[in-house]
Backbone as CSV, one residue per row, in Angstrom:
resi,resn,N_x,N_y,N_z,CA_x,CA_y,CA_z,C_x,C_y,C_z
1,MET,137.529,30.998,93.018,137.820,31.760,94.278,136.960,32.966,94.510
2,ASN,136.376,32.754,95.666,135.448,33.786,96.122,135.885,34.877,97.257
3,SER,137.297,34.671,97.884,137.363,35.516,98.983,139.020,35.323,99.035
4,LEU,139.502,36.595,98.979,141.123,36.861,99.267,141.233,37.860,100.067
5,ASN,141.960,37.864,101.361,142.298,38.804,102.078,143.762,38.885,102.304
6,VAL,144.403,39.992,101.533,145.825,40.153,101.656,146.650,41.072,102.670
7,SER,147.148,40.511,103.728,147.686,41.260,104.953,148.918,41.296,104.838
8,ARG,149.503,42.366,104.779,150.880,42.924,105.015,151.777,42.352,103.728
9,SER,152.043,41.135,103.688,153.117,40.595,103.040,152.772,39.137,102.550
10,LEU,153.174,38.598,101.520,153.060,37.259,101.029,154.100,36.703,100.205
11,ASN,154.342,35.517,100.414,155.481,34.961,99.499,155.294,33.394,99.231
12,PHE,153.848,33.037,98.873,153.678,31.557,98.370,152.894,31.784,97.326
13,PRO,152.943,30.883,96.272,151.945,30.924,95.017,150.438,30.462,95.260
14,ILE,149.796,31.306,94.403,148.434,31.288,94.346,147.867,30.397,93.184
15,PRO,147.179,29.320,93.241,146.695,28.365,92.373,145.963,29.219,91.123
16,ARG,146.235,28.804,89.978,145.736,29.724,88.790,145.215,28.851,87.740
17,GLY,144.590,29.439,86.885,144.020,28.695,85.785,142.563,28.388,85.922
18,LYS,141.899,27.822,84.771,140.477,27.767,84.862,140.050,26.783,85.945
19,HIS,140.996,25.767,86.223,140.590,24.985,87.466,140.799,25.507,88.922
20,SER,141.241,26.696,89.172,141.474,27.383,90.416,140.083,27.538,90.812
21,ARG,139.579,27.113,91.813,138.407,27.553,92.628,138.503,27.513,94.108
22,LEU,139.326,28.174,94.691,139.468,28.193,96.317,138.275,28.841,96.651
23,ARG,137.491,28.469,97.756,136.488,28.945,98.224,136.628,30.022,99.167
24,HIS,137.820,29.901,100.063,138.075,31.004,100.662,139.605,30.957,101.271
25,LEU,140.363,32.214,101.105,141.675,32.325,101.283,141.821,33.362,102.295
26,LEU,142.478,33.009,103.597,142.594,34.044,104.307,144.243,34.004,104.641
27,ILE,144.837,35.052,104.353,146.344,35.299,104.629,146.628,36.242,105.558
28,SER,146.922,35.789,106.792,146.985,36.816,107.741,148.432,36.724,108.681
29,GLN,149.207,35.736,108.225,150.686,35.686,109.092,151.578,36.459,108.420
30,PHE,152.467,37.059,108.963,153.540,37.824,108.497,154.658,37.191,108.490
31,LEU,154.876,36.434,107.210,156.066,35.616,106.686,157.610,36.107,107.087
32,ASP,158.306,35.309,107.589,159.686,35.875,107.793,159.977,36.475,106.328
33,LEU,160.424,35.768,105.476,160.706,36.362,104.235,160.285,37.933,104.191
34,LEU,159.005,38.036,104.153,158.636,39.472,103.673,158.640,40.221,104.966
35,GLU,158.844,39.990,106.098,159.339,40.866,107.443,160.513,41.487,106.858
36,ALA,161.729,40.472,106.379,162.760,41.157,105.976,162.795,41.908,104.698
37,LEU,161.610,41.729,103.688,161.576,42.617,102.894,161.080,43.789,102.899
38,ASN,160.170,44.132,104.288,159.314,45.120,104.484,159.858,46.532,104.100
39,ASN,161.140,46.787,103.934,161.384,48.093,103.528,162.093,48.177,102.141
40,ASP,162.046,46.927,101.576,162.327,46.736,100.203,161.147,47.015,99.374
41,ASP,160.805,48.226,98.769,159.542,48.506,97.841,159.554,47.622,96.722
42,GLU,160.536,47.427,96.120,160.401,46.812,94.837,160.434,45.128,95.363
43,ALA,160.871,44.738,96.224,160.802,43.195,96.707,159.353,42.935,97.008
44,VAL,158.535,43.938,97.816,157.430,43.768,98.183,156.513,43.586,96.844
45,GLN,156.787,44.664,95.810,155.796,44.686,94.964,156.095,43.528,94.079
46,SER,157.273,42.971,93.982,157.409,42.074,93.082,156.651,40.626,93.592
47,VAL,156.347,40.603,94.807,155.908,39.513,95.571,154.226,39.694,95.308
48,ILE,153.750,40.700,95.355,152.463,40.907,95.397,152.063,40.721,94.054
49,GLU,152.750,40.858,92.869,152.691,40.736,91.633,152.401,39.328,91.205
50,LEU,152.624,38.486,92.084,152.381,36.807,91.987,151.113,36.424,92.412
51,LEU,150.408,37.554,93.104,148.984,37.208,93.590,147.674,37.651,92.827
52,GLU,147.947,37.415,91.596,146.608,37.933,90.674,145.515,36.711,90.866
53,PRO,144.396,37.498,91.274,143.232,36.294,91.370,142.628,36.050,90.423
54,HIS,141.726,34.977,90.453,140.936,34.607,89.369,139.729,35.659,89.334
55,PRO,139.250,35.722,87.964,138.166,36.987,87.584,137.119,36.668,88.457
56,ASN,136.874,35.554,88.734,135.541,34.921,89.710,135.562,35.367,91.129
57,LEU,136.735,36.006,91.403,136.869,36.542,92.889,135.875,37.257,93.036
58,GLU,135.230,37.195,94.302,134.048,38.014,94.678,134.425,39.003,95.788
59,THR,135.243,38.748,96.643,135.818,39.394,97.828,137.278,39.685,97.869
60,LEU,137.920,40.936,97.706,139.279,41.141,97.786,139.504,42.111,99.074
61,GLY,140.490,41.892,99.760,140.852,42.928,100.839,142.315,42.802,101.008
62,ILE,142.922,43.971,100.999,144.228,44.304,101.138,144.551,45.134,102.330
63,TRP,145.148,44.664,103.271,145.415,45.491,104.439,147.065,45.500,104.819
64,ASN,147.625,46.987,105.273,148.827,46.756,105.581,149.952,46.598,104.433
65,TYR,149.475,46.778,103.468,150.287,46.530,102.366,151.475,47.703,102.401
66,SER,152.653,47.465,102.168,153.786,48.440,102.457,154.443,49.148,101.314
67,GLY,153.897,48.541,99.914,154.459,49.110,98.756,153.754,50.521,98.506
68,SER,154.476,51.190,97.564,154.157,52.499,97.075,153.115,52.668,96.020
69,LYS,153.055,51.247,95.243,152.129,51.206,94.271,151.260,49.850,94.307
70,PHE,150.453,49.606,93.602,149.603,48.108,93.590,150.176,47.627,92.346
71,PRO,150.158,46.522,92.320,150.462,45.544,91.135,149.372,45.722,90.004
72,SER,149.949,45.429,88.952,149.336,45.858,87.601,148.125,45.017,87.504
73,TRP,147.969,43.994,88.299,146.923,43.183,88.150,145.545,43.565,88.685
74,MET,145.715,44.805,89.435,144.682,45.495,90.001,143.765,46.045,89.308
75,GLU,144.161,46.528,87.720,143.517,46.974,86.724,143.015,46.054,85.952
76,PHE,143.262,44.547,86.079,142.692,43.284,85.508,142.982,43.458,84.036
77,PRO,144.323,43.819,83.446,144.587,44.169,82.139,144.494,42.608,81.327
78,ASN,144.634,41.517,81.913,144.572,40.441,81.299,143.405,39.787,81.000
79,TRP,142.242,40.536,81.281,140.886,40.057,81.277,140.112,40.974,80.437
80,GLU,140.573,41.559,79.458,139.927,42.556,78.755,138.845,41.931,77.917
81,GLY,137.651,42.181,77.959,136.444,41.637,77.266,135.799,40.773,78.230
82,ARG,136.350,40.628,79.411,135.548,39.564,80.200,135.136,40.410,81.470
83,SER,133.962,39.742,82.176,133.614,40.347,83.288,134.360,40.029,84.685
84,ILE,134.818,41.199,85.232,135.151,40.755,86.632,134.268,40.821,87.612
85,ARG,134.280,39.754,88.496,132.911,39.687,89.440,133.185,39.930,90.851
86,LEU,134.263,40.945,90.980,134.465,41.605,92.330,133.276,42.093,92.806
87,ARG,132.937,41.789,94.044,131.692,42.441,94.692,131.836,43.512,95.874
88,GLN,133.244,43.023,96.428,133.468,43.541,97.810,135.019,43.775,97.648
89,LEU,135.484,45.231,97.968,136.670,45.601,97.665,137.295,46.389,99.103
90,ARG,138.375,45.867,99.594,138.597,46.685,100.917,140.376,47.219,100.744
91,ILE,140.520,48.259,100.861,142.178,48.648,100.751,142.139,49.698,102.124
92,VAL,143.005,48.978,102.946,142.987,49.627,104.233,144.578,49.501,104.507
93,SER,144.900,50.662,105.269,146.145,50.947,106.104,147.306,50.682,105.290
94,CYS,146.940,50.871,103.875,148.490,50.837,102.973,149.183,52.205,103.118
95,LYS,149.997,52.752,104.132,150.422,53.690,104.417,151.465,54.296,103.311
96,ASN,152.100,53.563,102.547,153.141,53.972,101.560,152.554,54.099,100.120
97,LEU,151.295,53.847,100.036,150.556,53.897,98.574,150.328,55.106,98.247
98,LYS,150.773,55.710,96.953,150.797,57.031,96.579,149.702,57.321,95.606
99,VAL,149.085,56.289,95.082,148.042,56.387,93.944,147.245,54.970,93.841
100,LEU,145.836,55.151,93.768,145.079,54.008,93.324,144.770,53.700,92.030
101,PRO,144.853,52.443,91.829,144.715,52.053,90.294,143.372,52.352,89.780
102,ALA,143.336,52.428,88.448,141.763,52.803,87.611,141.013,51.478,88.297
103,LEU,139.958,51.838,88.576,139.190,50.746,89.011,137.776,50.406,88.268
104,ARG,137.772,51.324,87.023,136.656,51.310,86.021,135.917,49.984,85.806
105,ARG,136.794,48.866,85.531,136.231,47.650,85.233,135.619,46.705,86.079
106,LEU,135.384,47.382,87.340,134.940,46.849,88.346,133.239,46.895,88.191
107,GLU,132.619,46.415,87.512,131.411,46.615,87.265,130.005,45.952,87.908
108,PHE,130.617,45.127,88.690,129.828,44.309,89.720,130.045,44.763,90.984
109,LEU,130.818,45.740,91.306,131.249,46.111,92.844,130.173,46.570,93.437
110,GLU,129.924,46.271,94.971,128.840,46.403,95.339,129.275,47.313,96.700
111,ASP,130.422,47.061,97.128,130.866,47.547,98.268,132.259,47.745,98.475
112,LEU,132.537,49.196,98.626,133.874,49.703,98.414,134.565,50.241,99.818
113,ASN,135.397,49.998,100.344,136.032,50.537,101.486,137.600,50.804,101.377
114,ILE,137.810,52.258,101.292,139.209,52.633,100.998,139.453,53.660,102.658
115,SER,140.727,53.277,103.406,140.924,53.706,104.393,142.171,53.745,105.035
116,GLY,142.871,54.702,105.462,144.347,54.479,106.200,145.476,54.563,104.991
117,LEU,145.147,55.481,104.013,146.203,55.714,102.943,146.879,56.849,103.093
118,ASP,148.032,56.843,103.899,148.346,58.161,104.344,149.246,59.027,103.394
119,SER,149.662,58.258,102.320,150.494,58.735,101.260,149.459,59.625,100.158
120,VAL,148.263,59.371,100.215,147.391,59.665,98.991,146.751,60.960,99.447
121,SER,146.787,61.826,98.418,145.966,63.107,98.361,144.798,63.252,97.563
122,ALA,144.541,62.227,96.889,143.494,62.257,95.674,142.888,61.151,95.456
123,ILE,141.789,60.918,95.607,141.036,59.527,95.326,139.755,59.793,94.708
124,MET,139.195,58.925,93.989,138.020,58.877,93.429,137.724,59.907,92.296
125,GLY,138.948,60.149,91.720,139.025,61.198,90.798,138.798,60.579,89.593
126,LEU,139.144,61.270,88.412,138.923,60.571,86.998,139.749,59.488,86.664
127,GLU,140.980,59.874,87.278,141.868,58.747,87.233,141.546,57.166,87.627
128,VAL,140.962,57.258,88.710,140.757,56.243,89.584,139.184,55.755,89.058
129,LEU,138.273,56.691,88.379,137.158,56.259,87.990,137.567,55.534,86.349
130,GLY,138.381,55.840,85.873,138.909,55.423,84.514,138.299,56.429,83.590
131,VAL,138.134,57.595,84.057,137.549,58.648,83.031,138.647,59.508,82.518
132,LEU,138.850,59.859,81.311,139.877,60.627,80.826,139.567,62.219,81.209
133,LYS,140.908,63.022,81.715,140.360,64.223,82.000,139.945,65.041,80.940
134,ASN,140.542,64.941,79.608,140.276,65.808,78.468,139.277,64.761,77.805
135,GLY,138.225,64.196,78.136,137.271,63.758,77.513,136.473,64.297,76.518
136,ASP,135.923,63.619,75.375,135.186,64.435,74.367,133.798,64.359,74.671
137,SER,133.178,65.463,74.633,131.807,65.841,75.161,130.800,64.995,74.192
138,SER,131.313,64.545,73.196,130.347,63.790,72.354,130.610,62.238,72.591
139,ALA,131.432,61.721,73.416,131.765,60.556,73.623,130.359,60.003,74.183
140,ALA,130.333,58.543,74.059,129.061,57.686,74.913,129.033,57.897,76.123
141,PRO,127.930,57.859,76.792,127.702,58.315,78.292,128.481,57.056,78.958
142,VAL,129.160,57.564,80.159,129.878,56.558,81.072,129.188,56.286,82.028
143,ILE,129.020,54.964,82.797,128.543,54.683,83.983,129.580,54.295,84.747
144,VAL,129.647,54.874,86.036,130.916,54.384,86.788,130.504,53.733,87.997
145,PHE,130.736,52.754,88.308,130.415,51.634,89.458,129.089,51.522,89.373
146,PRO,128.439,51.058,88.530,127.096,50.841,88.033,126.347,50.109,89.170
147,ASN,127.095,49.235,90.167,126.238,48.295,90.920,126.809,48.953,92.571
148,LEU,127.516,49.792,92.474,127.881,49.998,93.868,126.967,50.641,94.749
149,LYS,126.648,49.698,96.167,125.633,50.472,96.890,126.105,50.984,98.179
150,GLU,127.464,50.719,98.660,127.912,50.960,99.582,129.437,51.748,99.525
151,LEU,129.672,52.848,100.099,130.947,53.471,99.793,131.357,53.747,101.180
152,THR,132.480,53.450,101.731,133.312,53.828,102.860,134.756,54.561,102.733
153,ILE,134.803,55.683,103.034,136.147,56.397,102.812,136.706,56.872,104.429
154,GLY,137.775,56.549,104.838,138.067,56.965,106.155,139.627,57.051,106.341
155,ASP,140.018,57.930,107.374,141.405,58.006,107.756,142.342,58.400,106.751
156,MET,141.918,59.226,106.030,142.834,59.874,104.753,143.275,61.158,105.436
157,ILE,144.433,61.371,105.786,144.699,62.471,106.443,145.459,63.651,105.413
158,HIS,145.442,63.474,104.347,145.899,64.353,103.220,144.882,64.355,102.369
159,TRP,143.727,63.673,102.297,142.802,63.775,101.008,142.192,65.191,101.247
160,GLU,142.281,66.236,100.302,141.915,67.389,100.411,140.369,67.809,99.354
161,GLU,140.519,67.043,98.319,139.306,67.425,97.427,138.699,65.941,96.837
162,TRP,137.351,65.986,96.585,136.796,65.211,95.810,135.923,65.742,94.648
163,VAL,136.645,66.223,93.611,136.118,66.950,92.657,135.860,66.152,91.163
164,ILE,134.748,65.989,90.571,135.068,65.364,89.384,134.114,66.314,88.304
165,LYS,135.320,66.948,87.292,135.042,67.681,86.606,135.451,67.058,84.714
166,THR,134.409,67.097,84.095,134.913,66.392,82.742,133.738,66.759,81.943
167,THR,134.165,66.751,80.564,133.058,67.030,79.611,132.285,65.836,79.202
168,VAL,132.787,64.486,79.634,132.100,63.415,79.281,130.839,63.101,79.952
169,ASN,129.888,62.664,79.529,128.564,62.460,79.810,128.609,61.405,80.972
170,ILE,129.000,61.317,82.370,129.410,60.478,83.187,128.053,60.428,84.379
171,THR,127.644,59.110,84.329,126.781,58.981,85.594,127.387,57.939,86.818
172,LEU,127.528,58.576,87.938,128.425,58.132,88.999,127.511,57.479,89.987
173,MET,127.950,55.879,90.019,127.303,55.309,91.135,125.704,55.433,91.195
174,PRO,125.100,55.037,90.460,123.399,55.203,90.243,122.906,54.490,91.248
175,LEU,123.270,53.467,91.831,122.686,52.642,92.839,123.297,53.154,94.164
176,LEU,124.032,53.721,94.293,124.739,54.111,95.786,123.677,54.357,96.990
177,GLN,123.516,53.605,97.898,122.605,53.843,99.103,123.244,54.199,100.503
178,GLU,124.381,53.854,100.615,125.286,54.125,101.993,126.540,55.001,101.654
179,LEU,126.836,56.273,102.035,127.977,56.820,102.115,128.593,57.174,103.324
180,SER,129.710,56.809,103.831,130.444,57.084,104.896,131.450,57.495,104.866
181,ILE,131.997,58.757,105.478,133.291,59.435,105.344,133.809,59.764,106.939
182,TRP,134.857,59.288,107.337,135.321,59.608,108.735,136.786,59.949,108.815
183,ASN,137.187,60.831,109.669,138.418,61.138,109.685,139.154,61.537,108.412
184,CYS,138.730,62.722,107.745,139.416,63.056,106.718,139.556,64.711,106.765
185,PRO,140.443,65.010,107.694,140.832,66.228,108.450,140.961,67.428,107.441
186,MET,141.396,67.023,106.181,141.692,67.903,105.031,140.563,68.052,104.004
187,LEU,139.668,67.159,104.099,138.465,67.084,102.769,137.703,68.538,102.950
188,LYS,137.691,69.044,101.652,136.773,70.401,101.840,135.488,70.081,101.138
189,SER,135.111,69.280,100.313,133.896,69.170,99.523,133.573,67.779,98.987
190,LEU,132.327,67.447,98.778,131.813,66.385,98.034,131.471,66.654,96.632
191,PRO,131.598,65.870,95.643,131.203,66.271,94.400,129.444,66.268,94.053
192,CYS,129.192,66.995,93.094,127.885,67.357,93.085,126.983,66.045,92.674
193,GLN,127.868,65.290,91.971,127.190,63.731,91.352,126.648,63.064,92.407
194,ILE,127.486,63.099,93.776,126.966,62.253,94.869,125.814,63.094,95.632
195,LEU,125.999,64.401,95.692,124.971,65.146,96.402,123.763,65.235,95.675
196,SER,123.732,65.170,94.694,122.400,65.150,93.771,121.816,63.627,93.644
197,SER,122.364,62.531,94.064,122.060,61.243,93.803,120.652,61.264,94.317
198,SER,119.920,60.425,93.514,118.273,59.866,93.780,118.337,58.698,94.639
199,SER,119.593,57.975,94.826,119.479,56.725,95.329,120.198,56.801,96.692
200,LEU,120.983,57.624,97.280,121.376,57.779,98.438,120.408,57.801,99.470
201,ARG,120.642,56.851,100.516,119.478,56.973,101.445,120.188,57.152,103.011
202,GLU,121.418,56.759,103.078,122.081,56.935,104.250,123.618,57.512,104.271
203,MET,123.610,58.658,104.989,125.216,59.457,104.972,125.572,59.597,106.300
204,ALA,126.845,59.344,106.484,127.540,59.490,107.874,128.871,60.213,107.659
205,ILE,128.964,61.199,108.268,129.974,62.131,108.265,130.655,62.037,109.563
206,GLU,131.974,61.925,109.798,132.428,62.012,111.085,134.076,62.704,110.875
207,SER,134.357,63.582,111.745,135.734,64.324,111.854,136.301,64.752,110.273
208,CYS,135.390,65.590,109.930,135.784,66.315,108.725,135.538,67.948,108.909
209,PRO,136.298,68.378,109.824,136.183,69.842,110.118,136.129,70.819,109.057
210,HIS,136.911,70.487,107.753,136.768,71.507,107.077,135.775,71.166,105.576
211,LEU,134.926,70.289,105.860,134.162,69.843,104.889,132.859,70.790,104.891
212,GLU,132.627,71.307,103.506,131.416,72.247,103.245,130.431,71.424,102.208
213,VAL,129.278,71.336,102.787,128.334,70.759,102.068,127.025,71.635,101.733
214,SER,127.111,71.847,100.372,126.105,72.797,100.072,124.469,72.364,100.000
215,TYR,124.177,71.092,99.998,122.999,70.580,100.089,122.940,69.047,100.551
216,LEU,121.724,68.759,100.928,121.728,67.284,101.270,121.069,66.537,100.170
217,PRO,121.381,65.203,99.979,120.890,64.419,98.862,119.428,64.439,98.911
218,PRO,118.612,64.662,97.858,117.261,64.717,97.974,116.464,63.686,98.511
219,PHE,116.877,62.428,98.626,116.176,61.330,98.930,116.884,60.940,100.313
220,LEU,117.560,61.347,100.888,118.345,61.061,102.009,117.315,60.707,103.035
221,GLU,117.538,59.604,103.809,116.529,59.252,105.063,117.379,59.060,106.180
222,LYS,118.516,58.781,106.362,119.178,58.887,107.567,120.539,59.504,107.651
223,LEU,120.673,60.437,108.442,122.006,61.297,108.409,122.797,61.108,109.849
224,GLU,123.983,60.705,109.838,124.736,60.576,111.033,126.074,61.560,111.249
225,LEU,125.891,62.314,111.992,127.156,63.397,112.206,127.966,63.078,113.702
226,SER,129.181,62.823,113.415,130.064,62.778,114.646,131.184,63.554,114.572
227,HIS,131.665,64.086,116.198,132.445,64.902,116.161,132.325,66.105,115.278
228,ASN,133.566,66.819,114.758,133.338,68.013,114.004,132.888,67.369,112.543
229,ALA,131.629,67.699,112.179,131.374,67.101,110.834,131.410,68.341,109.792
230,GLY,132.184,69.443,110.059,132.194,70.490,109.306,131.132,71.300,109.167
231,SER,130.700,71.849,108.209,129.389,72.741,107.904,128.008,72.007,108.394
232,LEU,128.003,70.838,108.144,126.895,69.978,108.538,126.559,69.906,110.155
233,SER,127.671,70.546,111.066,127.608,70.274,112.509,126.967,71.864,112.729
234,ILE,127.017,72.643,111.880,126.657,74.054,111.997,125.059,74.278,111.601
235,SER,124.792,73.784,110.492,123.751,73.931,109.835,123.199,72.921,108.826
236,LEU,122.115,72.630,108.473,121.724,71.626,107.659,121.355,72.289,106.288
237,PRO,121.725,72.343,105.194,121.728,73.108,103.904,120.482,72.326,103.191
238,ILE,119.238,72.990,103.122,118.143,72.264,102.514,117.782,72.993,101.380
239,GLN,117.558,72.505,100.403,117.036,72.879,99.004,115.558,72.906,99.021
240,ASN,115.102,74.191,98.404,113.838,74.479,98.411,112.811,74.446,99.477
241,GLY,113.721,74.790,100.702,112.959,75.007,101.973,112.709,73.882,102.882
242,LEU,112.302,72.635,102.213,111.964,71.651,103.062,112.783,70.487,102.527
243,HIS,113.035,69.622,103.509,113.541,68.196,103.168,112.468,67.158,103.642
244,SER,111.689,66.503,102.670,110.684,65.867,103.113,110.825,64.240,103.254
245,ASN,112.081,63.822,103.197,112.808,62.419,103.257,113.450,61.761,104.455
246,LEU,113.919,63.014,104.829,115.065,62.463,106.231,114.164,62.117,107.377
247,LYS,114.461,60.783,108.003,113.400,60.386,108.721,114.430,60.287,110.213
248,SER,115.775,60.083,110.101,116.448,60.045,111.405,117.772,60.760,111.415
249,LEU,118.055,61.392,112.473,119.158,62.123,112.488,119.865,61.700,113.683
250,LEU,121.141,61.573,113.789,122.084,61.146,114.700,123.094,61.811,114.809
251,ILE,123.247,62.338,115.992,124.452,63.410,116.300,125.381,62.988,117.433
252,PHE,126.629,62.648,117.167,127.412,62.074,118.156,128.870,63.112,118.602
253,TYR,129.101,63.536,119.704,130.272,64.076,120.159,130.366,65.583,119.278
254,SER,129.269,66.224,119.237,129.395,67.354,118.595,130.156,68.322,119.608
255,PRO,131.014,69.362,118.949,132.001,70.212,119.625,131.118,71.511,119.822
256,HIS,130.171,71.487,119.410,129.393,72.982,119.194,128.552,73.076,120.510
257,SER,127.872,74.335,120.862,127.154,74.632,121.834,125.650,74.307,121.601
258,THR,125.330,74.274,120.048,123.784,74.334,119.617,123.686,73.083,118.877
259,LEU,122.548,72.898,118.471,122.359,71.669,117.508,122.400,72.296,116.124
260,PRO,122.459,71.891,114.949,122.795,72.469,113.613,121.729,73.222,113.554
261,GLN,121.633,74.339,112.716,120.479,75.077,112.417,119.746,74.634,111.317
262,ASP,118.428,75.021,111.240,117.547,74.786,110.259,116.871,73.189,110.142
263,LEU,116.906,73.068,111.672,116.074,71.498,111.913,114.643,71.484,111.751
264,SER,114.039,72.697,111.769,112.668,72.887,111.354,112.244,72.351,110.027
265,GLN,113.470,72.496,109.208,113.100,72.344,107.805,112.751,70.767,107.421
266,LEU,113.252,70.017,108.610,113.317,68.466,108.357,111.767,68.032,108.623
267,ASN,110.861,68.399,107.838,109.525,67.988,108.034,108.906,66.541,108.212
268,ALA,110.018,65.895,107.875,109.492,64.249,107.870,110.515,63.612,109.088
269,LEU,111.055,64.225,109.759,112.147,63.802,110.894,111.273,62.858,111.734
270,GLN,111.506,61.525,111.992,110.866,61.015,113.236,111.833,60.769,114.408
271,THR,112.803,60.320,114.191,113.751,60.319,115.322,115.001,61.059,115.520
272,LEU,115.277,61.679,116.508,116.757,62.500,116.934,117.277,61.886,117.986
273,HIS,118.496,61.434,117.706,119.623,60.809,118.647,120.696,61.627,118.920
274,VAL,121.003,62.132,120.092,121.876,63.068,120.545,122.641,62.384,121.561
275,TYR,124.102,61.897,121.267,125.101,61.323,122.146,126.145,61.984,122.693
276,TYR,126.700,62.262,123.940,127.946,62.603,124.333,128.119,63.974,123.728
277,CYS,127.406,65.003,123.786,127.362,66.022,123.218,127.675,67.042,124.377
278,GLU,128.787,67.085,125.152,128.798,67.617,126.357,129.043,69.434,126.607
279,SER,129.220,69.776,125.077,129.141,71.199,124.916,127.659,72.021,124.810
280,LEU,126.818,71.250,124.660,125.464,71.438,124.132,124.876,72.135,125.536
281,THR,124.389,73.241,125.009,123.688,74.051,126.324,122.162,74.104,126.205
282,CYS,121.379,75.103,125.648,120.110,75.171,125.651,119.442,74.339,124.290
283,MET,118.309,73.844,124.679,117.727,72.995,123.373,117.366,74.032,122.312
284,SER,117.268,73.661,121.177,116.909,74.488,119.938,115.508,74.610,120.063
285,ASN,115.059,75.869,119.784,113.502,76.064,119.634,113.201,75.463,118.367
286,GLU,113.610,75.243,117.380,113.226,74.611,116.181,112.625,73.228,116.381
287,LEU,112.882,72.482,117.457,112.261,71.292,117.689,110.756,71.375,117.788
288,GLN,110.074,72.371,118.381,108.904,72.713,118.555,107.978,72.499,116.971
289,HIS,108.773,72.714,116.216,108.156,72.720,114.813,108.289,71.412,114.178
290,LEU,108.989,70.395,114.746,109.081,68.972,114.228,107.895,68.216,114.688
291,THR,106.814,68.534,113.899,105.650,67.662,114.346,105.403,66.190,113.900
292,SER,106.552,65.853,113.040,106.567,64.319,112.787,107.317,63.757,113.753
293,LEU,108.273,64.482,114.738,109.257,63.956,115.488,108.600,62.967,116.396
294,GLN,108.588,61.584,116.467,108.261,60.515,117.434,109.074,60.109,118.529
295,LYS,110.575,60.221,118.429,111.340,59.841,119.532,112.623,60.486,119.476
296,LEU,112.711,61.010,120.828,114.114,61.803,121.099,114.881,61.062,122.013
297,ILE,115.998,60.695,121.884,116.913,60.102,122.833,118.041,61.000,122.832
298,ILE,118.361,61.178,124.343,119.492,61.970,124.478,120.448,61.224,125.664
299,TYR,121.573,61.159,125.465,122.454,60.180,126.460,123.845,61.080,126.574
300,GLY,124.406,61.225,127.769,125.615,61.939,127.684,125.777,63.526,127.319
301,CYS,124.751,64.042,127.733,124.679,65.512,127.446,124.188,66.373,128.755
302,PRO,125.326,66.522,129.829,125.122,66.602,131.331,124.346,68.034,131.287
303,ILE,124.561,68.995,130.544,123.920,70.456,130.640,122.360,70.303,130.355
304,TRP,122.033,69.315,129.467,120.488,69.057,128.998,119.661,68.394,129.906
305,VAL,120.275,67.657,130.923,120.032,66.737,131.733,118.516,67.652,132.729
306,PRO,119.045,68.680,133.265,117.911,69.571,134.183,117.234,70.422,133.094
307,ARG,117.582,70.749,132.302,116.706,71.514,131.371,115.721,70.878,130.676
308,CYS,116.015,69.658,130.603,114.792,68.640,130.046,113.799,67.873,130.794
309,GLU,114.210,68.337,132.253,113.257,67.626,133.135,111.760,67.762,133.018
310,LYS,111.078,66.845,132.905,109.473,66.809,132.813,108.840,67.610,133.794
311,GLU,108.118,68.723,132.903,107.284,69.662,133.719,107.824,70.730,134.164
312,ALA,109.250,70.394,134.681,110.072,71.521,135.438,111.077,72.186,134.698
313,GLY,111.927,71.388,133.845,112.918,71.955,133.063,112.669,73.116,132.208
314,GLU,113.573,73.875,132.178,113.763,75.237,131.277,113.334,75.153,129.867
315,ASP,113.828,73.784,129.322,113.489,73.544,127.795,112.266,72.534,127.653
316,TRP,111.552,72.174,128.763,110.537,71.246,128.568,109.492,71.604,127.454
317,SER,109.187,72.829,127.559,108.031,73.086,126.708,108.424,73.058,125.268
318,ILE,109.713,72.891,124.778,110.068,72.736,123.491,109.795,71.299,122.827
319,ILE,110.111,70.095,124.065,110.299,68.921,123.565,108.832,68.120,124.275
320,CYS,108.010,68.704,124.788,106.710,68.130,125.478,106.074,67.410,124.395
321,HIS,106.016,67.865,123.185,104.960,67.587,122.208,105.498,66.016,121.583
322,ILE,106.827,65.624,121.894,107.166,64.527,121.366,106.929,63.125,122.304
323,PRO,106.176,62.074,121.613,105.706,61.181,122.320,106.830,60.253,123.286
324,ASN,107.828,60.176,122.601,108.897,59.200,123.374,110.117,59.867,123.446
325,ILE,110.623,59.929,124.869,111.730,60.847,125.144,112.510,59.919,125.943
326,HIS,113.612,59.697,125.810,114.682,58.956,126.806,115.909,59.653,127.132
327,ILE,116.212,59.896,128.245,117.524,60.838,128.672,118.181,59.804,129.442
328,ASN,119.415,59.428,128.978,120.483,58.536,129.921,119.799,57.397,130.341
329,ASN,119.104,56.688,129.237,118.417,55.222,129.388,117.210,55.335,130.312
330,LYS,116.805,56.527,130.621,115.369,56.460,131.327,114.505,56.984,130.570
331,LYS,113.314,56.457,130.478,112.185,57.240,129.756,111.531,58.015,130.541
332,ILE,111.410,59.380,129.859,110.632,60.494,130.426,109.537,60.422,130.048
333,GLN,108.967,60.191,128.926,107.672,59.933,128.357,107.486,59.125,127.090
């Protein structure tokens, strides 16, 4: 079995055993029986308990599941000592789910997407990662999600904290390359294990107004900020004075009147995209110091249009050194 998508509810048996080799199973119809059981939490959970996949499954997606907890097989208790081959996991719009299962055994997982869990206030903590809260500092080092490359968490309206504190020697997602967090209005912080990652190359933050980020990952190459991205929409926290790896910065729908402060510290920045920022007034003088900047793309920023007019605009002297400038799909230079 390579792919399984579970949508809402199901009530038919899945082939089991060593000869089960479903190449692709897409379940998207809302069956009449499960529609009738939709408000019966126990009945819904008893049905999904029957859907334990084969350990060779590579892609698992669960959408609109109405139960308050996941089936016991999500922690693969029957496959102790065997490798779980799951590479992609999607848990989406499970509005009644109260807690995520421990996912520590998914050592081959490369892509994890968690979104729309309205009843969950804590995710990716020690319980989900499979690390004990009162771990012994002398215990063997723990590597969590050793192959995870892409992590997306979104639409988590009650998620407040992502803090990982333990005395266990833990390495978290050592191969993580892309992190995307969107519409988490209560989220306050990101764990230091993520921000200090040497593998993280791309990060996108959207609609997280209370998020405080103390520093950018050291080898980050692309940063995307959309709507109110918390402290990052106001200033870019740069350790040691400069960030020599960030090459691309994209800003969408910023509610602020200025670009983030400390742009001048991005001495490797090559492209700057600014879209639909109607509140932006004057151009930041810091752009004059971005000598590596090769392309500036502006769209949907009405106040900027006359100010950036070539040779005549009030802010033209700030951006005239940039070789490629596009405003509202028109090449200025």
